[in-house]
C-alpha positions in Angstrom: 10.5 30.0 6.8 10.8 33.7 7.4 12.0 34.6 3.7 9.0 36.5 2.7 9.6 38.9 5.9 12.9 39.6 4.8 12.1 40.0 1.1 9.6 42.7 2.5 12.1 44.4 4.6 14.5 44.7 1.7 12.0 46.0 -0.5 11.0 48.9 1.6 11.6 52.3 0.4 13.6 53.0 3.5 14.9 49.8 5.2 17.8 52.0 6.8 15.5 53.9 9.1 15.6 53.2 12.7 11.9 52.9 12.7 12.2 49.9 10.3 13.0 47.0 12.7 14.3 43.9 11.2 12.1 40.8 10.7 11.3 38.4 13.4 12.5 40.6 16.3 16.0 40.0 15.0 17.5 43.1 16.6 16.1 42.0 20.3 17.0 38.4 19.9 20.5 38.9 19.0 21.0 42.2 20.6 22.2 44.0 17.4 23.5 47.4 17.3 22.7 49.9 14.3 26.3 48.9 12.8 25.1 45.5 12.5 22.3 46.7 10.7 24.5 48.3 8.2 26.2 45.0 7.4 22.5 43.5 6.6 21.9 46.5 4.4 25.1 45.7 2.4 23.9 42.3 2.0 20.4 42.6 1.1 20.1 46.2 -0.4 23.5 47.7 -1.1 21.9 50.8 -2.9 20.7 52.0 0.6 24.1 51.8 2.2 24.6 55.5 1.6 21.5 56.6 3.5 22.3 53.9 6.3 25.9 55.3 6.8 24.4 58.8 7.1 21.8 57.6 9.8 24.6 55.8 11.6 26.7 59.0 11.7 23.8 61.1 12.9 22.9 58.4 15.6 26.8 58.4 16.7 27.9 62.1 16.5 24.8 64.1 15.9 23.0 65.6 13.0 25.4 68.6 12.5 27.9 66.0 11.0 25.3 65.2 8.2 23.8 68.7 7.6 26.1 71.3 6.6 25.0 74.9 6.7 26.0 77.0 3.7 29.0 79.3 4.9 28.7 83.1 4.2 31.5 85.2 2.8 31.0 87.2 6.2 31.8 84.2 8.3 34.8 83.5 6.2 36.1 86.9 6.3 35.9 87.0 10.0 38.2 84.0 10.4 40.8 85.3 8.1 43.7 87.8 8.1 46.0 89.5 5.6 48.2 86.3 5.8 45.5 83.8 5.0 44.6 83.3 1.6 40.8 82.5 0.9 40.8 79.5 -1.6 37.5 78.7 -3.5 37.6 75.0 -4.9 35.7 75.4 -8.1 33.1 72.8 -9.2 31.3 72.5 -12.6 28.3 74.6 -12.7 29.2 76.8 -10.0 31.1 80.0 -9.8 31.8 81.9 -6.5 32.9 85.2 -8.2 29.6 86.8 -8.1 29.4 85.9 -4.5 32.6 87.6 -3.8 31.6 90.8 -5.6 28.4 91.2 -3.6 30.4 90.8 -0.4 32.9 93.3 -1.8 30.1 95.7 -2.4 28.8 95.2 1.3 32.4 96.0 2.5 32.7 99.1 0.4 35.7 97.3 -1.4 34.2 97.0 -5.0 36.4 99.8 -6.2 39.5 98.1 -4.3 39.1 94.6 -5.7 41.7 93.8 -8.6 41.0 90.6 -10.4 43.1 88.7 -12.9 42.2 85.5 -14.5 45.4 83.5 -14.5 47.1 81.8 -17.8 50.0 82.0 -19.8 52.3 85.0 -19.0 49.9 86.6 -16.2 52.1 85.4 -13.4 54.1 88.6 -13.2 51.1 90.8 -13.7 49.3 89.1 -10.5 52.6 89.2 -8.5 52.8 93.1 -9.2 48.9 93.4 -8.3 49.6 91.5 -5.0 52.7 93.7 -4.1 50.6 97.1 -4.5 47.5 95.5 -2.6 49.7 94.7 0.1 50.8 98.4 0.6 47.7 100.0 0.1 45.3 97.3 1.7 43.1 96.5 -1.3 41.9 92.8 -2.2 43.2 90.6 -4.8 41.2 87.8 -6.7 43.2 85.5 -8.7 41.0 83.3 -10.8 41.6 79.9 -12.3 44.9 79.1 -10.6 45.0 75.5 -12.1 45.6 77.1 -15.6 49.0 78.5 -14.4 50.8 75.5 -13.3 54.4 77.1 -13.9 53.6 79.9 -11.5 52.3 77.9 -8.6 55.7 77.7 -6.9 55.9 81.5 -7.1 52.4 81.8 -5.7 53.6 79.5 -2.7 56.5 81.8 -1.9 54.3 84.9 -2.2 52.0 83.5 0.4 54.7 82.4 2.7 56.1 86.1 2.6 52.6 87.2 3.7 53.0 85.5 7.2 56.7 86.8 7.6 56.4 90.5 6.5 55.2 93.0 9.2 54.7 95.7 6.7 51.6 94.5 5.0 48.4 96.4 5.3 46.1 94.6 7.8 43.2 95.1 5.3 44.8 93.2 2.7 43.0 89.9 1.5 44.0 87.2 -1.2 41.2 85.3 -2.9 42.1 82.4 -5.0 39.9 80.1 -7.3 40.9 76.8 -8.7 39.7 73.7 -9.8 41.1 70.6 -7.7 44.8 70.0 -9.2 47.5 68.1 -7.7 50.1 70.8 -8.4 48.2 73.3 -6.3 50.6 74.3 -3.3 49.8 72.2 -0.4 51.1 74.8 2.0 48.6 77.5 0.6 45.7 74.8 1.2 46.9 74.1 4.7 47.1 77.7 5.8 44.2 79.1 3.9 40.4 78.9 4.3 38.8 76.6 1.9 35.3 77.1 0.4 33.3 75.5 -2.5 30.3 76.1 -4.1 28.1 73.2 -5.3 26.3 73.7 -8.5 22.5 73.6 -8.4 21.2 70.2 -8.0 18.0 69.0 -9.6 16.0 70.0 -12.5 13.9 72.6 -10.7 17.3 74.5 -9.4 18.9 74.1 -12.8 16.0 75.5 -14.7 15.6 78.5 -12.3 19.2 79.2 -12.5 18.8 79.5 -16.4 15.6 81.4 -16.3 17.0 84.0 -13.8 19.6 85.5 -16.0 16.8 86.4 -18.7 15.4 89.8 -18.9 11.8 91.1 -20.3 13.6 92.5 -23.2 14.9 89.2 -24.3 11.6 87.4 -23.6 10.0 89.9 -26.0 12.8 90.5 -28.8 10.8 88.8 -31.6 8.3 91.1 -33.2 6.5 88.6 -35.4 3.4 87.6 -33.3 3.4 84.0 -34.4 6.9 83.3 -34.2 7.1 85.2 -30.8 4.9 82.5 -29.3 7.4 80.0 -30.8 10.3 82.0 -29.2 8.9 82.1 -25.9 8.0 78.4 -25.7 11.5 77.4 -27.1 13.2 79.7 -24.4 11.7 77.5 -21.9 12.1 74.3 -23.5 15.6 74.8 -24.3 16.4 75.6 -20.8 14.5 72.5 -19.7 16.4 70.5 -22.1 19.7 71.9 -20.7 18.6 70.8 -17.3 17.7 67.5 -18.4 21.1 66.6 -20.1 22.9 67.8 -17.1 20.9 66.1 -14.4 21.0 62.7 -16.5 24.5 62.5 -15.5 23.9 61.4 -12.2 22.5 58.0 -13.4 26.0 57.2 -14.6 26.4 55.0 -17.8 22.5 54.6 -17.9 22.5 58.4 -18.4 25.5 58.9 -20.7 28.4 56.4 -21.5 30.8 59.5 -21.0 30.2 62.1 -18.6 29.9 65.5 -20.7 30.7 68.9 -19.3 27.5 70.8 -20.9 27.7 74.6 -20.0 26.0 77.9 -20.2 27.7 78.7 -23.3 25.9 75.8 -25.3 22.7 77.1 -24.2 23.8 80.6 -25.2 24.7 79.5 -28.6 21.5 78.0 -29.3 19.6 81.0 -28.2 21.6 83.0 -30.9 20.9 80.5 -33.4 17.2 80.5 -32.8 16.9 84.0 -32.8 18.7 84.4 -35.9 16.4 81.9 -37.7 13.2 83.2 -36.2 14.1 86.7 -37.5 14.5 85.3 -40.9 11.1 85.4 -43.0 9.6 82.1 -43.6 8.2 79.2 -41.5 10.1 78.0 -38.5 12.9 75.6 -39.8 12.5 72.8 -37.2 14.7 70.3 -38.8 17.5 72.9 -39.2 17.2 73.9 -35.6 17.2 70.2 -34.3 20.4 69.4 -36.4 22.2 72.9 -35.3 21.3 72.2 -31.5 21.8 68.5 -31.4 24.8 68.0 -33.7 26.7 71.3 -33.4 26.0 73.4 -30.4 25.7 70.4 -27.9 26.6 67.6 -30.0 30.0 69.1 -30.5 30.9 67.9 -27.1 29.6 64.4 -27.7 32.3 61.8 -28.7 30.4 58.6 -28.4 27.9 57.6 -31.1 25.3 56.1 -28.7 25.5 59.3 -26.5 24.9 61.2 -29.8 21.7 59.0 -30.5 20.6 59.6 -26.9 21.2 63.5 -27.1 19.1 63.8 -30.3 16.2 61.7 -28.9 16.1 64.0 -25.8 16.2 67.0 -28.0 13.4 65.8 -30.2 11.1 66.1 -27.3 12.0 69.9 -26.8 12.5 71.0 -30.1 9.4 70.2 -32.1 6.4 71.9 -33.3 4.3 69.8 -30.8 5.4 72.4 -28.1 3.1 74.9 -29.5 0.1 72.6 -28.5 -1.2 73.5 -25.0 -1.7 69.8 -24.3 1.8 68.9 -25.0 3.9 67.3 -22.1 7.5 66.7 -21.8 7.1 63.5 -19.9 4.4 60.8 -19.4 3.1 62.1 -15.9 2.0 65.5 -17.3 3.7 67.3 -14.6 6.4 68.9 -16.8 5.5 71.2 -19.6 5.6 74.7 -20.9 3.8 77.2 -18.4 0.1 77.8 -19.0 0.8 81.5 -19.7 3.7 81.0 -22.1 2.6 83.0 -24.7 2.1 86.2 -22.6 3.5 85.9 -19.1 6.5 87.7 -17.6 9.8 86.3 -16.7 8.4 86.3 -13.1 5.5 84.1 -14.3 8.1 81.6 -15.9 9.8 81.4 -12.2 6.8 81.0 -10.6 6.0 77.9 -12.5 9.4 76.8 -12.2 9.0 77.1 -8.3 5.9 74.9 -8.4 7.9 71.9 -9.9 8.9 69.0 -7.5 12.2 69.3 -5.7 13.1 65.6 -6.4 13.3 64.6 -10.0 11.4 61.4 -10.9 13.2 59.1 -13.4 10.5 59.3 -15.8 11.2 62.9 -16.8 14.5 61.6 -18.2 12.5 58.8 -20.1 13.9 56.3 -17.7 12.6 53.7 -15.6 12.3 53.9 -11.8 14.9 51.3 -11.4 17.2 53.9 -12.5 17.3 55.3 -9.0 18.4 52.2 -7.7 21.4 52.2 -10.1 22.2 55.8 -9.0 22.0 55.0 -5.5 24.0 51.8 -6.0 26.8 53.9 -7.7 26.9 56.4 -5.0 27.2 53.8 -2.2 29.9 51.8 -4.0 31.9 55.1 -4.3 31.3 55.8 -0.7 32.6 52.1 0.3 35.6 52.4 -2.0 36.6 55.7 -0.3 36.4 53.9 3.0 38.6 51.1 1.9 41.1 53.5 0.4 41.7 55.2 4.0 41.5 52.0 5.9 44.4 51.4 8.2 46.5 48.1 7.9 47.0 47.4 11.6 44.4 45.1 13.0 43.2 45.9 16.5 41.4 43.3 19.0 41.5 39.6 18.7 40.8 39.5 14.6 43.2 38.0 12.3 46.1 40.4 11.1 46.0 41.6 7.6 49.0 39.5 6.9 47.4 36.2 8.1 44.3 37.1 6.0 46.2 37.8 2.9 48.4 34.5 3.1 45.4 32.4 3.7 43.8 33.8 0.7 46.8 33.8 -1.6 47.4 30.0 -0.5 43.7 29.2 -1.3 43.8 31.0 -4.7 47.2 29.4 -5.5 45.7 26.0 -5.0 42.8 26.8 -7.3 44.4 28.7 -10.2 43.8 26.8 -13.4 46.7 25.0 -15.3 47.6 26.7 -18.6 45.6 25.5 -21.5 47.3 23.0 -23.6 46.8 22.7 -27.4 48.7 19.7 -27.8 45.9 17.4 -27.3 43.5 19.6 -29.1 40.4 18.3 -31.0 41.0 17.9 -34.7 38.5 20.8 -35.5 39.6 23.2 -32.9 42.5 24.2 -35.1 41.6 22.8 -38.4 42.9 24.0 -41.8 41.1 24.6 -45.1 42.3 21.7 -47.4 41.8 24.2 -50.6 43.8 27.0 -49.3 46.0 25.3 -46.5 44.9 28.3 -44.1 43.7 27.7 -40.6 40.0 28.3 -40.4 39.2 31.6 -39.0 37.8 30.5 -35.7 40.8 28.5 -35.1 43.1 31.5 -35.3 40.7 33.4 -33.1 40.7 30.6 -30.3 44.4 30.5 -30.7 44.7 34.0 -29.8 42.2 33.8 -26.8 44.2 30.6 -25.6 47.5 32.8 -25.5 45.9 35.6 -23.7 44.7 33.4 -20.9 47.7 31.5 -20.6 49.6 34.7 -20.1 47.3 35.8 -17.4 47.2 32.4 -15.6 51.1 32.3 -15.5 51.4 36.0 -14.2 48.5 35.2 -11.6 50.2 31.9 -10.4 53.8 33.6 -10.2 52.6 36.8 -8.4 50.6 34.8 -5.7 53.7 32.8 -5.0 56.0 35.9 -4.7 53.3 37.6 -2.7 53.3 34.7 -0.1 57.2 34.8 0.0 57.2 38.6 0.6 54.6 38.6 3.4 56.9 36.0 5.0 59.9 38.1 4.5 61.8 35.6 2.3 61.8 38.3 -0.8 61.7 42.0 -0.8 58.1 43.4 -0.9 58.4 45.5 -3.9 55.8 48.3 -5.0 53.8 45.9 -7.1 53.4 43.2 -4.4 52.7 45.8 -1.9 49.8 47.0 -4.2 48.6 43.4 -4.7 48.8 43.1 -0.9 46.4 46.1 -0.5 44.0 44.7 -3.2 43.8 41.3 -1.5 43.0 43.0 1.7 40.1 44.9 -0.1 38.7 42.2 -2.3 39.9 44.0 -5.5 41.7 42.7 -8.4 45.4 43.4 -8.2 46.5 46.2 -10.7 49.5 44.1 -11.4 47.0 42.0 -13.7 45.6 44.8 -15.3 47.8 44.7 -18.4 47.0 41.1 -19.1 43.5 40.6 -17.8 40.2 41.4 -19.6 37.9 44.2 -18.6 35.9 43.6 -15.4 34.2 45.5 -12.5 33.9 42.4 -10.4 35.6 42.1 -6.8 38.3 39.6 -6.5 36.3 36.8 -5.2 33.8 37.0 -8.2 36.5 37.9 -10.5 38.6 34.7 -9.8 35.3 32.4 -9.9 34.6 34.0 -13.2 38.1 33.2 -14.4 38.0 29.7 -13.7 34.5 29.2 -15.5 36.3 31.1 -18.8 39.2 29.1 -18.7 37.0 26.1 -18.3 34.9 27.3 -21.4 38.0 27.8 -23.7 39.5 24.5 -22.5 36.6 22.5 -23.5 36.5 24.1 -26.9 40.0 23.1 -27.3 39.7 19.6 -26.2 36.3 18.9 -27.7 35.7 21.3 -30.6 33.6 24.1 -31.2 30.5 24.1 -28.8 26.9 24.3 -29.9 26.5 27.7 -28.1 29.3 30.3 -27.7 29.5 32.0 -24.2 30.3 35.5 -25.5 31.4 36.8 -22.1 34.2 34.1 -21.9 36.1 36.1 -24.8 38.9 38.6 -24.4 38.0 40.1 -27.3 34.5 39.3 -28.5 34.8 41.5 -31.5 37.5 39.3 -32.9 35.4 36.3 -32.5 32.5 37.9 -34.5 34.9 39.1 -37.0 36.3 35.5 -37.4 32.6 34.2 -37.9 32.0 36.7 -40.8 35.4 35.8 -42.2 34.6 32.2 -42.3 31.3 32.7 -44.0 33.2 34.9 -46.4 35.8 32.3 -47.5 33.2 29.4 -47.5 30.9 31.6 -49.9 33.5 33.6 -51.7 32.0 37.0 -50.6 33.9 40.0 -49.7 34.0 40.2 -45.8 33.3 44.1 -46.0 29.9 43.6 -47.3 28.8 41.3 -44.6 27.0 42.0 -41.5 24.8 40.0 -38.9 21.1 39.4 -38.8 19.7 38.7 -35.4 17.3 35.7 -34.7 16.2 35.8 -31.1 15.3 32.4 -29.4 12.6 32.1 -26.6 15.0 30.5 -24.2 18.2 31.6 -22.4 19.6 28.4 -21.2 22.3 26.8 -23.7 21.4 23.4 -22.4 17.9 23.4 -24.0 19.6 23.7 -27.7 19.0 20.4 -29.6 21.4 18.9 -32.0 19.2 19.5 -34.8 18.7 23.2 -33.9 22.6 23.8 -34.0 23.0 26.0 -37.1 25.1 25.5 -40.1 25.8 29.1 -40.7 26.6 31.7 -37.8 26.6 31.0 -34.4 24.3 30.8 -31.2 25.3 33.1 -28.6 24.3 33.1 -24.9 25.6 34.5 -21.6 24.4 38.3 -22.2 22.5 40.4 -19.8 20.1 43.2 -20.4 20.5 46.5 -18.7 17.6 49.2 -18.8 14.9 46.7 -20.0 14.1 43.2 -19.9 13.2 40.6 -22.7 9.4 39.5 -23.0 9.6 35.9 -23.7 5.8 35.7 -24.3 5.6 38.7 -27.0 9.5 38.1 -27.9 9.8 42.0 -27.6 11.9 44.2 -25.4 9.7 45.3 -22.2 10.1 47.4 -19.3 11.9 46.2 -16.2 10.4 44.6 -13.2 10.3 46.8 -10.2 13.7 46.6 -8.2 15.1 44.1 -10.9 18.0 46.2 -12.5 19.5 43.2 -14.7 18.1 40.4 -16.6 19.2 37.5 -18.5 19.2 38.0 -22.3 17.9 35.4 -24.6 20.0 33.2 -26.9 20.5 34.8 -30.1 21.4 33.4 -33.6 23.9 35.7 -35.2 23.5 35.0 -38.9 26.0 36.4 -41.4 24.1 38.4 -44.0 25.2 40.3 -47.2 24.5 43.9 -47.4 22.3 43.8 -44.3 20.4 46.9 -43.6 18.4 47.0 -40.2 14.8 47.6 -40.0 14.3 51.2 -38.6 11.2 50.0 -36.4 13.3 47.7 -34.5 15.8 48.8 -31.8 19.4 48.7 -32.3 20.8 47.7 -29.0 24.3 48.1 -28.1 26.4 45.4 -26.9 29.1 46.3 -24.1 31.7 44.3 -22.3 30.9 46.0 -18.9 28.2 48.2 -17.2 30.5 51.1 -17.6 30.1 51.3 -21.2 32.7 54.0 -21.8 36.1 52.9 -23.3 39.1 54.3 -25.1 38.8 54.7 -28.8 40.4 51.8 -30.6 42.1 51.8 -34.2 38.8 50.6 -35.5 37.3 54.0 -34.5 35.0 52.2 -31.9 35.2 52.2 -28.2 37.2 49.4 -26.7 34.2 48.6 -24.4 31.6 48.5 -27.3 31.1 45.4 -29.5 28.3 45.8 -31.9 24.6 46.8 -32.3 21.9 44.0 -32.1 18.7 44.7 -33.8 15.7 43.5 -31.6 12.0 43.6 -31.9 10.0 46.3 -29.9 6.5 47.3 -29.7 7.4 50.9 -28.8 9.4 53.6 -30.8 13.1 52.7 -30.7 13.6 56.3 -29.1 11.8 54.8 -26.0 14.6 52.5 -25.5 17.3 55.1 -26.4 16.1 57.3 -23.4 15.8 54.1 -21.1 19.7 53.3 -21.9 18.6 49.8 -22.8 21.8 47.9 -23.6 23.2 44.2 -23.5 26.2 43.4 -21.4 28.6 40.7 -21.6 29.1 40.5 -17.7 27.7 42.2 -14.5 29.5 43.9 -11.8 29.3 40.8 -9.3 
């Protein structure tokens, strides 16, 4: 077979390049175009589809459609008139005000540029400034228009008046800055010139931007010689830390569960705190600095417990007495460190070192595995494909099937396969058993009953909506907004939003979600009909937290122990297939859990510890774990507390328990490395994958 040849092609760093021919002369044999190669990329290595699409656009339309030269203020100004507002679309970390001020100076308009930052009550002032500028030909800059929603209709009328009035000075210009907002006047956007400034990308650009504002006086402001060395090194390490936590966001949930908007004010606060502490007599208070920087200055923005743990692990690498050692490195590669002349160099020396850093950031500088790049590329490619799907027209062209035919065929197929609701009338005696002493249903029976109700509600709605959709497509009933959205979802292989209120969290496409639903229903049905299984498929649960609480509650009642002093101890098995569990291995207390996956790491079955991922393998099966109820359990600090999440997004909404709805619990596992190593890797258990 030619399987090895295809595997080698898919494993190539750049399979999308034209020079990388398909194996076995596939292109010549079947006369394939590059678009066909894109389809193969989507199947074999979907993370490369982003680069493949760029290659396709360049081939079809030319390089000018993928390389965008940065527009200058001079070019934009030349294309405008007094009636054309210039709109700067703001993005996090980029501010066009400095660029405009420099251009105003070039045009000798610095004294004629009026600025107002919009907000509550600033609308009338801005209107008066525009009226005066229209008469004398000066410029007006209205900043942060998104903060003055109520005044946006007035701004639209003012801009309309600029076109109609013949009395406006031709030198007048109106500049507007705004974050993207759906209430910003559409007419202003259509008639104006739009410009956006992207924030610096990459560690090198980010660190350089932070260092560029530093002066020699700031660098040498500490008089104590020993503390001056500490100040200089911490100045660089803090700026590097600031860049790392910002750039880590590109890895999505592997980097941060929630995307935080850290900004320059956080770094400035740390500098002020650092200077105050170094000016105080006595040794450098490292622990104090670590706490204030991590828990207050930056940590004040962090709302997720696991993100806070990650933030502190990153900060510990940059705020430590070790940075005073010349041999200390920020990463294993040894590339990133404090500059060699940190103790005596100038700002220009620091900038020269920054300019020598690599343009592309290897994942190891973030403490992450090389596979993190695959996750990042996969995320970008999926976003781009979803965008293409969202603007896809419904009309079919050529000889292919019409969308109506495709949806009808799919809906009929799904209708024929939707499982019947789960009946409890023929339930096994132990499934909903009662405690003979108290007369109460066992906790697991209560939990199972809740799961059955939730699945039955989903199955009923799914079956009903599929029938209604078929009738609507045939014209037998009115196509409502919900049914129309369901039509679009089925066309794009997405789970209909109509089901979102009754379904479980899932990121799977419709085809995978439907197969997964059938398996889940079958697991719950088997439990009802045959009693509690030897191993529990944790992924089948709507609410796995409820099941685990039921296990603790059952142990609590059986042993007369308060449930609030109980926790779980975790015994990891050396296999992941539930069929390998023998009858004599089924535990009397607790439960065996299977079906989890590991993200950011893998399980080493030989050593029975967490280990680094294999190259190119982003997810792995987790072993079966025995959850053992334990009184007053305290985890071993040498073990890694690995979070378990329902989906790979990891972020959720805050529930009444004080935890994220996506977070299940922490599982302590063995490791032969420091726990912080896996914190930086973003290692976590997941109950399901994205496909």
